[in-house]
C-alpha positions as CSV (number, residue, x, y, z in Angstrom):
1,X,112.1,96.5,117.6
2,X,108.7,94.9,117.9
3,X,108.1,92.8,121.0
4,X,105.4,90.2,121.5
5,X,103.7,92.6,123.9
6,X,103.6,95.4,121.3
7,X,102.2,93.0,118.7
8,X,99.5,91.8,121.1
9,X,98.6,95.4,121.8
10,X,98.2,96.1,118.1
11,X,96.0,93.0,117.7
12,X,93.8,94.4,120.5
13,X,93.6,97.7,118.6
14,X,92.7,95.9,115.4
15,X,90.2,93.3,116.8
16,X,88.9,95.1,119.8
17,X,89.9,95.0,123.4
18,X,87.7,91.9,124.1
19,X,89.4,89.8,121.4
20,X,90.7,87.3,124.0
21,X,87.3,86.7,125.6
22,X,86.0,83.2,124.9
23,X,82.9,84.4,123.0
24,X,84.9,86.9,120.9
25,X,87.7,84.4,120.2
26,X,85.1,81.9,118.9
27,X,83.7,84.6,116.6
28,X,87.1,85.3,115.3
29,X,88.0,81.7,114.7
30,X,84.7,81.1,112.9
31,X,85.2,84.1,110.7
32,X,88.7,82.9,109.8
33,X,87.4,79.5,108.9
34,X,84.2,80.6,107.0
35,X,85.5,83.4,104.8
36,X,87.7,82.5,101.8
37,X,91.2,83.7,102.0
38,X,91.3,83.9,105.7
39,X,93.0,80.6,106.4
40,X,96.5,80.2,107.7
41,X,98.0,82.2,104.9
42,X,95.9,85.2,106.0
43,X,98.0,85.2,109.2
44,X,101.1,85.9,107.2
45,X,99.4,89.2,106.2
46,X,98.6,90.0,109.8
47,X,102.1,89.2,110.9
48,X,103.5,91.6,108.3
49,X,101.0,94.3,109.2
50,X,102.0,94.0,112.8
51,X,105.6,94.6,111.8
């Protein structure tokens, strides 16, 4: 069973350990908004990938 902690650990492995820092979080948010196909529906893919 996947817990929230396990999923957040996997996010850290995928995005880098500093993904929660303000500067890195801003970069991630901007990338999600600027690149086509990375809107809210992109998160469905991430959720599935995280198990």
